[in-house]
N, C-alpha and C positions, 0 to 999 in steps of 0.2 A: 252132837249132830250138827253138820254145817248148815247154816241158814241159806235158803235159796237166794241166788243172785238175780237181781232185777234185770230185765231185758233193757239194754241201753237204748236211749233215744238217738237215732241216727239222722243227722241233718245232711242232705245230699245237695251239693251245689255244682255249678258248672265251673267257670273260670273265676277265681277270686284273687285278691292280692296275696293273701296268706291265710291258710287254715288256722294258724296260731292266733292271728288277730281276730278272726271270726269267733274262735272258741273263747278267747278272753272276753269279747263283747257279750257273748251269750252267758258266760259265767257272771259277768257284772249285772246282768238282768235276772240272775237267780237260777240259771241252768243247773240241774242237779248233777251229782256225781255220776260219772260214766256217760255223760253226753258226748256223742261222737260226731265230729265234722269230717265229711269226706268231700273232696273236690276233684273235678276232672283235670284241672290245671291250675297253676299259680303264676301270677304275674310277678310276684315279689317273694317267692318262697325263700326261707332262711334255713341255713344249716348251723352247725356249731360255730361259735366265735364270730358270728355276724356274716358268715359266708353266704353267698347266693346259692340257692338250690334250684337248678334248672331242670325242667321236665319236658318230656314229649307228651302232649295232651292225650289222655286216655291210656297211656302205657304204664303208668305207675299207680300204686296205691298211695294216695296223699291224704293223710288223716291226722287230726289233732283230737285228743281226748281230754275232757275235763275231769280232773281227779281232785277229790276233796279227801285226802288221805288221813287215816287215823295214825299219824306219825308225829313225833316231836320235830321241830324245825331242824335239829341236828341230824335227824335220820333221813331227811329228804334227799341228800345226795345218793343214798343207796338205791333210790328209784331208778337212777340212770343205768347202773349196771344190771339191775333187776329187769328193766325193760329190754335191755339187749339180750338177756337170756330168753325172755319171752319171744322176741322176734326170731331168734335162732331156732327155737323149738317149734314155732309156728311154721317156718319155712321147711323144716324137716318133716313135719306132719303133712303139710299140704302138697309138697312137691318132691319129697324124697331127697332133699338136699342135705349136705353135711356142713352147715355154716360154722365158721370160726369167728371169734371175737377179738377185735383190736381195741385195746384200751383207749378211752373208757367205754365207748359203746358203738363203734362201727361194726357192722356185720359183713363178713367176707365169705366168698365162696371161691375156691381155687385161687386165693390170694387177691381177688378183685372185690371191690365194694359192691354189695347188692342192696344194702339198706343203711340209712342214716337215722339218727335219733336226736331230738332236741327237747330238753326239758326247761321250762321257764316257770318260776314260782313267784308267788306273792304271799306275804304272811299276814296281811292286815285285812280283816280282823282275825281270820283263822287261815291255816295253810290251804293254799290253792295252787295246784300244779296243772299246767297244760303240757301234755306229752305229745310231741309231734313225731310222726313216723313216716318216712318216705321209703317205699320199697319198689325197686325196679322189677317189673313183672313181664311186660310184653315187648320190650325193646329187642330189636334184631341187630341194631347198630348203635354206636355212640359217637359223638363228635371226636375228632382226631385228638384233641387235647386231653381227653379222658379215656379214650378207647382202650388203652392198655391197663387201665386201673379200675374199670367198671364192668359189671356184668348184670344179667337179669335172670329171672326165673326161667324164661324161655331159652335163653342162651345156655344156662348152666344145666338145665334138666332136660331140655328138648321137649318139654311139655307145654301145652296150652292150658294155663290155669286162670280161671276167672278171678277178677279183682275181688268180687264179693266172697269167694272162697278163701282168699288170702286174708281178707278182713275178718271173717268169722274165726279162722284159726288164730289170728293175732289176738282177738278179744278173749277167746277161750284161754289161751296161754297167759295173757296178761292178768286175767281174773285170778287164775290159779296161783301165779307167782306173787301177785300183790297180796292175796289173802295170807300166804305164808310169810311175807315180809311183815305185815301188820301183826300177825299172831306170834311168830317165832323170831323176829328180828332178821338182820341181814345175813347171818351165817349160812343158812341153807342156800340162798342165792349166790353168796360168795363162793361156796364150794362148787356149785354148778358152773359159775362163770369161769372158775379156774380150769375145770375140765374141758371147757370149750375155747380156752384162751389161745390165740395165735401169738400174742405178745410175749408171754412168759418164756424165759430161757433165751431170749434174743438180746443181742447188744443193740441198744436203742439210744436215741438222743431225743429228749423232750425239753424244748425251750432252754437249751443250753446245758442241761444235765445229761451226762452220758455214762452209761454203764450197762450192766446186765439186768434186765427186768426180772426180778426174782419172785414177786408176790403182789397180791392186792391186800391192803390192810383192811381192818374192820370198818373203816370209814370210806372205803373205796379208793384211797390213795394208792398210786403205783409205787412200789418199793424198788428202787434202783440201787445196785451195789457196784461200786468201782473199787476194786481191790478190797480193802477192809472198811471202806467208807460207805455207809448206808444212808440213802437220801429218800425222802418221801416227796412225791409230786402229786399235788391235788388236782391240777388241771393242766392241759396242754395237748400238743399234738405229737404223737409218736412218729419219729422219722428215722431214716437211715438204718433200717433194720438189716441185720445179717444173721444168718443161722448160727 
């Protein structure tokens, strides 16, 4: 019988520098597993690889979640792809969308980015992960420089969906997939990620490595094949995709 999951503590804030920074500070003060930080806006939000994450105040779900996972350090990278699966399933449940996943963890709808994920970990004295998720929810327009690459729940579904409804769906999906990851390992999430993948089967370039994205390995690495040459990429940005 599955043990009941504790209700998360949710810290709601207005404008902050970064929900990641707030979550790490709370964790340092002893915040328990599944403490959730939600902000209306971020002055210095961060995406993957140090990029800035810009937001329209009140239009996005901006959250960071303190995780104290029951995983060995070598298993922590699996949380990234597992979180992407959870975000995709949450958006399907709450808004009727059909998200696809771009390796490693961007969430797309109709080829446009609707959500981004950032995981940061510290291992001393025990594994601590802060999972940051930004989901575009209420935006009607985007700046010209990202307008052809971004979308929102409102634009993609035509629905008005409350931020708290998106948060609730996200936490439910994340709890479910995290439990499976800790109990059964990465394989169930890996299988699900592959069914949602937008990247696999495409010709891609990732930090200078070019070929057909064929699979995701058991450690989350992207497997790229060029002719008979097989390469594994552990981190990077997928670019120049063609069908």
